[in-house]
N, C-alpha and C positions, 0 to 999 in steps of 0.2 A: 501612439508613437511606435516606430519600427526600428529595430536595431539588428545589426549583423553581429552574430556571436560566433566566435571560433572556439571550439571545444576540443581538447586533446584527451583521449582516453588511453591510458597506458595498458600494459600487459595484464590480461586477466584470463582465467580459464573457467569454464562452466561445464560441469559434468551432468549429463542427463541420466536420471535414475528411473527405472521402471516402477510404475505405480498404477495398478489396476488397468493395464492396457494402454496407458498413456504416460507420457513423460511427466515428471514432476516439474512444476512451473518455477522458473527462476527469474529473479529480477536483479539487474545491476543498475544502480542509480548513481548519477554524478550531478554536482551542482556547479553552475557557473552564473554569476550575477543573479538575476531573478529567475533563471530557468532551472528546472529540475529535469535532467535528461534520464530517461528510463530505457534500458535495453531489455526486452522481454523475450524469453525463449519459451515457446508454448507448443502444445499439441504435437508431440512427436509420436505419431501413430505407429504402433508396433505390429509387425507381421507376426501372425499367430505362431507361437512356439519357436520362432527363429531369433527373436530379440534384435530386430533391425528397425531402424527408424526409416519409415518410408517417406515421411514429409517432416520437415522441420523449418520453421520460419523464425526470422529475427525481425522484430519491429522496433524501430527507434522512435520514441515519442519526444515531442518538444514541450510537454507539460500542458498543452492546450487541447489534447485529444486528437491531434492531427498526426498521421503517419509521416515521418520524414524519409524513412528508408524501409524497404521490404525485400529481403533476400531469401531465396529458397536454397537450402543446402542440399548437397548430394546425399544419397543413402550411405550410411556408415554403420558399422557394428555398434550396438548400444553401449557396450562397456567402454569402447574406445572413443566414443563420440565426445569431442570437446571443442569448444570454440576458443581459439587462441587468436586474439587480435593484438598485434604488436602496437600499432599506433593508428588511430582513426582520427581524422580531422573532419569535423562536421561544420558546414557553414549553414546557419539557420537564419532565415529572415521571417520573423513572426511578430505579431503585435505583442508588446510588452505588457504583461499582467503580473500583479503581485498576488500570490496565493497565500492563504493562511486562514485558519479558523478564528473567528472573532471571540472575544471574551464573553460576549452575550450568549453566543452559541455554546461555548464551553460551560457556562453557568447552567444552561438548560439541560445539557447532558448530565452534568453532575447532579442536578436536582432530580432528574428522572431515575438515575442509577441508585442514589442513596439518600435522597433529600439533602444532598451535599453535606452529609455527616462526615467530618474529617476523622472520626474515630472508627469508621467502618472497617471491618476486617475482611476475611476471606469467607466465601461460601460456595458450596457445590453448585455448579450451574451447567446442567446437562452433561455431567460426567467429568468436568474439570473445574478447577477453582476460578472464581472471579474475585478480585481483591480491590479494596480501597474505595474511596469516594467515587471514582469513575468506573469501578467494577471491571478492571482490566484483566484479561486472561494472559497466561504466560507467553503464548505465541505472539500476542499483540505486543507485549513488552519486548520480546526479541526483535520484532519488526521495527520497533522505535529505537533500537540501538542498545538495549540492555543498560539503561541508565541506572545510577545508584549502585549500592553495594550488592543488592540481590533483588530478585523479582518481588518478594513480599515487602522488603524494606522500601523500595521505590513506590510501589503501587499504594501502600498505606500512607505514604507521605504526600500531602496534597500538592505541594509545589513540584515534586518529582513526577507525580502521576500526571499533572496538568502538562508538564513539559513533554512527557511521553506522548500524550494525545496530540499535542501540537506537532511534534515530529512525525508522527504517524500520518496525520492529515497532510502535512507538507510533502510527504513521500508519495502518497497515493492520490491526493486531490488533483484533478485534471488528467488522471490516467484513464481509468475505466469509468470514472464518475466525474462530475463537475466540481465546482468550488463554492457551492452555496451551503448555507447551514443545513438544508435538507440533505444534500449529498454527504456532508460530514457526519451528520447524525446517523444516517442509514449505514454509512461505512463503519462507524463505531459499533453499531449493532450487528452488522452482517458481513464485515470484512471489506477488502478492497473493491469488491464488486457489489457491495451492499445496496447501492442505489438502484440496481437492476433486479433486486429480489423482492417479490411481492410480500415475503414474510416480514420485511422491515417497515412496511406501511403502518402497521400498528404502533411500532416504536416511534415513528415520525409523528403520529397523532398525539402521542404522549408528550413529545417535545413541543408541539404547538400548544398543548394545554398548559405546559410550563411557561409559556409566554414568548416563544420564538416563532418567527416566520421564516419562509424560505430564504430570504435575504438578510436575516439577522446577522 
C-alpha cells in the first residue's frame, strides 16, 4: 500500500561540535503515522586548525533506508554553524511498512544478555556499565528517551528495559540497518550501525543459538 504523508517539522536548531576532526553526529527524529522521519547531520569535515566545516550534508530518511532529500550547506564557522529550519513540509510517497522488534527477538536478546534473569544488576562492560536483563548502557538508555526515574532504575526493571529496547529499535530500525531480528540484535550489540560491523557477527550467532532466525 502507498500513502502520501504530509509532515511538518517545526523550529529546531542543531549545533555541530568538533570531535576528532569531524563533527559530532546528530539526529532529529519525528513520527507521523507509521513513518519515522530522521534528519541526520553528518561528516562535517574540518579544515585543519581553522575550525571550518568544508562539507556538511543533511539527509532526510523516510524510515525505509531511502534518501528523500540531500542538501549541501555552504561553508560556515564551526562554532556558529546551526541549522535553523522554520517549517519544512515533506511530501513522501513510499510503501507503508510497520517497524518494530518482535517479542520473540526481544526474548532472544534477553536470553543472550543475562539468561533473561530479571534480577540482573550492573556490570562493567568495556569501561562502562551495562545494566539489567537486557544489559543496557547509559548512552543507549539516553537514546531511548531516558524512561523511568533513572538509568539504573529503568534498566533493572524488565518492563521498563524492554520498552527502552523497543523505542531504540523503532528509532534506528530502517535507518542505517534494516528491520529484521538480525538487524535489531546487531544494533543492540553494536549501536545504530551495528548491522554493518563485523564485530557483531559473533553476537548474532549467539542470538541464533538462543532460537531466533533473521525474520523472527
